N, C-alpha and C positions, 0 to 999 in steps of 0.2 A: 444768372450771370450771362452776359452776351459779348464778351471780348472778340469774339470772331466775327461780329457784325460792326465792329467799330471801324473808322476810316484808318487805313494803314497802308504805308509805302515801304516796300521792302527795301533795306539798306544793308542788314547785318548778315553775316555768316553764322548761321545758328544750326545746331547748338554749339556753344562754345566749349572747348575741352575741360573735363574734370581730371585733374592728376594729382597723384600722390607727391609729396616732399619728403622721400626717405632720408636724404642726406642732412636736411635742415632738421627733421625730426630727431635724428640721432645727434646731431651736433648741439642741439638745445636741451636735449635730455627730457623733454617735456611729453606733450600728448602727440598723438599721431596727427600729422598735418596734411591737409588736402588744399588745393588751390583751384579756384574757378577762374578761367582764363578769359575774362571780358577784354583783356588787351588784345584778344584775337577775334574781335567783331567784324574785322575787315575793312571798314570804311575809314579811309584816310589813317592808315595804320592803327586802326581799332580804338576801342574805349568804351566806357560804360554809356556815354551819351548816345550813341548810335541806336541803343534799344529804345530810348526815350524818343528820339527823332523819328523813329518809324512812325509813331501814333501821332507825334506833332505835325510832320510834314504831311502825314495823310489827312489830318483835320485841315490844315492849310490849304491843300489841294482841293479838298471837298468844298471849302468856302469860297473857292476861285482866287486865292491870293496868288500874286506874281513876284512877291518879295519876301524874304525873312529878315527880320531885324532882331538881333539878339546882343548881349553884352557880357564883358568879363574882363579879366586881367589880361595883360599882353601875351602871356603863355596859357591862355585859356584852352583847356582840351575841349571844352564845349564849342567855343567859337571854331576852332578848327573842323570839327566834325560837322557842325552846321554849315560852314562854308562848303564843305564836301557835299553834304546832303543836298544843298541848295542847287549845286551845279548838276548832280545826278538827276534832280526833279526839273530842271530846266528853269529854276527860279533865280532871281537876284539875291544877293546877300549883302546887308549892311551890318558891319560890326562897330559896337561902341565900346571902345577899350581904354581901361584906365592907365593913366599917366602920360608921358611924353613921348611922342613918336621917335624910335630910335634911329640913330644913322644908318644901321644896316639890320635886317630882319635875321633873327635866329629862331631855331626851334619852331614852335607852333606858328609863330607869326609868319615865318617864311612860307610855311604851307598854306596859311590863310591867303597869301598873295598869289600863290601858285594857282589856288582854286578861284581866283578872280574876285575875291570879296573886297567891298569898299570899306575904309577905315575911318572911323571919328574919334579923335583922341580927346579925352576929357579928364577932368579930376573926378575922383570917386563921387564926391558929393552932388556932381552935376548929372548923375546918370538917369535919374527919373526924368528930369527935364529934358535931357537928350532924347530919350525915347520918344517923347511927345512931339519934339521938333523935327526928327527924322521923319517920323510916321506923316506928321501934317505935310511935310515938304514933298514926300512921295504921293501923298493923295493928290495935292495940287498938280502934281505932273501926270494925273491921271492913272497911277498905279494902285495896286491893291496890297498893302503891306499886311504882314501877320507878325505880331510881336510874340516873341518868345521870351519867357523870363530867364534870369541868369541860371544857367545849370540845366535848362530844361525842366525845371523843377516845379511842375504843377501837375493838377489831377491827371490831365492828359498824358504827359510825360512819364509819370510814376507807373502807368499802365504798362510799359515796357519791363518794368521789374516785377510786376505780378507775373507776366509771361515767363520770366526769368526763373521764377522760384518755382513754377510749375515745371519748367525744363529741368532745373536742378532735381526735383523730386523724382522725375522720371530717370534720370542718369542714376541716382542713388538705388532706385529699386532695380535697375538693370545690372549695377555693379555689386549689389549686396552690401554696400557700405551703409553705416549709420553715422550721421553727424550730429554731435551734441551741442556744438557752438559754431555760429557764423559771425566773422568779424570784418569790417569793411570800413573804408573812409567815408566820413559824412561831412558835408558843408552846406550846401544849399538846400538839402533836405529831400529831393526827389527820390534819389535811389534808396534811401532808408525807408521812406514811405511806402515805396512799391515793394520792397522786400517784406515790410511789415504785413501790408495787405495781402501779399502773395503767400507768406508763411501761413496765414490764417485759411485762405481758400484752398491751399494745397495740402494742408495737414502736416506742416513741418513741426515736430515735437521738441525741437531743441530751443537754445537760446539765442537772441540776437543782439550784437554788440557793435555799435556804430562808434568809431573813433573819431572825435572832433579834429579836424586838421586845421581849424582857424581860431578855436576858443579854448583857453586854458581853464576857464571856470564856467559853472553852469549858467550864470547870468539869470537867477530867478526862474529858471526852466523856461525861459521864453522860447528857446530853440525847440525844446520838446513839444511845446504848445503848437509851433508852426508845423513840426512833422506831422504830429496828429491831425492837424487840419488839412495837409496835403493828403494824407491817408484817407481820411473820411471824403474828401472830394473825389478821390479815385475810387473808392468803394463804390459811391454813388454812380460814377461815370460808367464803370463796368457792370453794374446792376447787382451788387451783393449787399446783404443788409448788415454785414460786419460794421461794427464801429470801434473808434479807438480814442483813447484819452492820453494825456501827457505821460501818465505813469506806464503805459505801454511802449513808450520810446526809452530804450536804454542806451546811454551815452557814457563813454569813456573820455574824461577830460584830462588836461595836463601834458598833452603831447604836442602843443602847439609851438612850443619854443618861442623864437623871437617873432613869430607872427606868420601870416599867410606868405608863403613863397620864400620864406628865410630859411636857408638850409642850415641845419646843426649836426651835431654828432649823431643823434638818434637817426637822422635820415641816412647819413653818410654810412653808418654801420649796417643799417637794414638794407641799403642798396647793394653794398658790397657782399654782404652775407649771402643773399638771394642769388646774386650773380656768380658768386664763385662757389656756391654749393649746388646750384641747381640749373645755372645757365639761363636764368629768367630775369629780365629787366623790369625794375620798378621805376617810377618816376619820382623827382624829388619834391613834389608838392603834395600829392595825394596818396598814391599807394605806397610810397616809400615811408611816408609819415605814419600811415595807418598800420603798415607791417612793423614798423618800429614800436608803435604802441602794442602790438601783439606780442613782440619779443619781451617787452617789459612785463606783460602780464604773465607770460610762461615764467620768467625769471622770479616773479613774485609767488609763483605757486597757485595762481588763480584757478588752474585747470588740473585735474587729476591726469596722471600717466596715462590710465587707460581710456581716457576720453578721446573723441576725434574732434579736431578743430578745423574748420574750412575757412581759409582766407579769400576773400572775393577780390580778385585783382581788377580794379576798374581802368587800368590802361594809362596813358599818359607818356608813354616813352619818347616821343618827339621833344618834350621838355627837356630831357637829358642833355641835349646838345646845347642848350642854352646855359647850363649850369656846369660846365666842365670846371672852371676855376674853383667853383665852390665845393666840388666833389672830389677832386684830386688834391694830393698833397703837393708840397713845394717842388718836388721832383716829377710831377705830372703822373703819379701812379695811384 
C-alpha cells in the first residue's frame, strides 16, 4: 500500500474528534453511542468531502489543472467544500447546479458565492452534457479543467476515507473503545467505498451500515454494485490487493421519505434530538436523515444494549440555514 506517496493537498483539520454521546445513549435506551465529528474537518465549516478533496485536488495539481468543475444540488455540501478547496489551492471553480437560480442565495449557495465559484444552472438530466460543455469552453480559453464527479465519489476521492478509517482505528486503540457498528449516510457512494476499503486494510472488526439518503428501495442492488466498483478502484489506486463485491456493501433503505432534500419528521426529530441532547448540529439532507435511520434501528432493537455504535457525522451544517421553515414549527420553535 502506498497512500503516503499519492498526490495530496492539505485541507482538513485532522484527526477529527471522536466523542461519546451519553445523553443520547440514555435517552434512546439502546447501545453505547459514539460520534466521529467529520463536521469538524475545518474547510468551509467542515464536512466529509474535505477528506476526499485532499486527494482529488492533489491529483488535479499534479496534472497541472487550473480549474475544478463539479456538480450537485443548490445546497450541495460537496460544491461548497470544492469551491473553498479551489480558493485555497489557487484554482478557479465552476459549479453545475440543479434547478433554477434563486433570487437570493442561502446556506451553502451563499458560501459558494463568497468563495468566488461560477455557477451554471441546469435541469438534472442535463448534467452530463453540461460537464462536457463547460470543460470544452474552458479548454478553448486555454485553461486546464479537472472534472470532479458528484460528491467527489471516485477511486481517488474514496482514498480520503481509507485514511479516515486508519485514523479511527488509531483513536479507538488510544481510547480503549471497541466499536461494533458504524452507521453513516450514503448517496454518491465514495464515502462508503472508502470506509469499506479502509475497514479492510485497517482491520476494523465490526459491521458497516450505510443509510441511503436518497433511495427508499434497493433498486436491484445497482447502488451496491456501484459502491463496490468505486471500492475496487480505490483499492487499486492505493496499492492493496483487497477486492469487493456487491454483497460486501450493506445498505439501510426506507429512510429517504419524500426524496432527496425533502425534510420530513424523521429528519426533524433527529436534528432536534441531537441538538437538544448533545449540542451538536446535523444537517437536514445527509447527517440528519442518516441519524434518523439510526434512531429507527435502535428502536427496532437491531443493536444489543451492550454494543457500541459509532455514528459518522458527515457535516453539512450550513444547509440548516436554508431549511428553517421546514425544520421549525408554526411558532418558529
